[in-house]
C-alpha positions in Angstrom: 34.5 3.5 4.2 35.7 0.0 5.0 34.2 -3.1 3.4 32.4 -4.1 6.6 30.7 -0.7 7.1 29.9 -0.4 3.4 28.2 -3.8 3.4 26.3 -2.9 6.6 25.1 0.3 4.8 24.1 -1.7 1.8 22.1 -4.1 4.0 20.5 -1.2 5.8 19.4 0.5 2.5 18.0 -2.9 1.3 16.1 -3.2 4.7 14.6 0.2 4.2 13.4 -0.8 0.7 12.0 -4.1 1.9 10.2 -2.3 4.7 8.6 0.2 2.3 7.6 -2.6 0.0 6.0 -4.5 2.9 4.1 -1.4 4.1 2.8 -0.5 0.7 1.6 -4.0 0.0 0.2 -4.6 3.5 -2.6 -7.2 3.8 -4.4 -6.0 6.9 -3.4 -4.6 10.3 -1.8 -7.8 11.5 0.4 -8.5 8.4 3.4 -10.5 9.6 5.4 -9.4 6.6 5.4 -5.8 7.9 6.4 -6.9 11.4 9.2 -9.0 9.9 10.4 -6.1 7.7 10.3 -3.8 10.8 12.5 -6.2 12.8 14.9 -6.7 9.9 15.2 -2.9 9.5 16.0 -2.5 13.2 18.6 -5.2 13.1 20.2 -3.8 10.0 20.3 -0.4 11.7 22.0 -1.8 14.8 24.6 -3.6 12.6 25.4 -0.5 10.6 25.8 1.6 13.7 28.0 -1.0 15.3 30.2 -1.1 12.2 30.6 2.7 12.3 31.4 2.6 16.0 34.0 -0.1 15.7 35.7 1.2 12.6 35.4 5.0 13.1 34.2 5.6 16.7 31.1 7.2 15.1 27.4 7.1 16.0 24.2 8.0 14.2 21.8 10.8 15.2 19.0 8.2 15.5 18.1 6.0 18.4 16.0 2.8 18.4 13.6 2.6 21.3 14.4 -0.9 22.6 11.6 -0.7 25.2 8.9 0.4 22.7 5.6 -1.2 23.5 3.7 -1.4 20.2 0.5 -2.2 22.1 0.7 0.9 24.2 0.5 3.2 21.2 -2.1 3.1 18.5 -1.2 5.5 15.7 -4.8 5.3 14.4 -6.5 6.1 17.7 -8.2 9.4 18.1 -6.6 11.8 20.6 -8.6 12.7 23.7 -9.0 16.5 23.3 -10.1 16.9 26.9 -7.0 15.2 28.2 -4.8 17.3 25.9 -6.6 20.5 27.2 -5.9 19.4 30.8 -2.2 18.9 29.9 -2.1 22.4 28.4 -3.7 23.9 31.5 -1.1 22.3 33.7 1.8 23.7 31.5 2.3 27.4 32.1 5.0 29.2 30.2 4.4 32.5 32.0 7.2 33.5 34.3 6.1 34.7 37.7 
């Protein structure tokens, strides 16, 4: 691996470590440290993938969702069982 790709990998690994540290020491739901670590991790990922692409024409089996709306998804929200049941009713695997 070239020096540039190796350095990008080192930075990506460090960004994962920093993100984990921020998450495990979170000080509330709106902790800016976690948000900053998230952004740094995403940036390090992009730089590593770009280095792989430029040097080896290789990509990673992971995609970043550039259009992800954090406000639209609440990981702690309860699922609406009735809405899920309606979705299941609309989805029929039986072949006719």
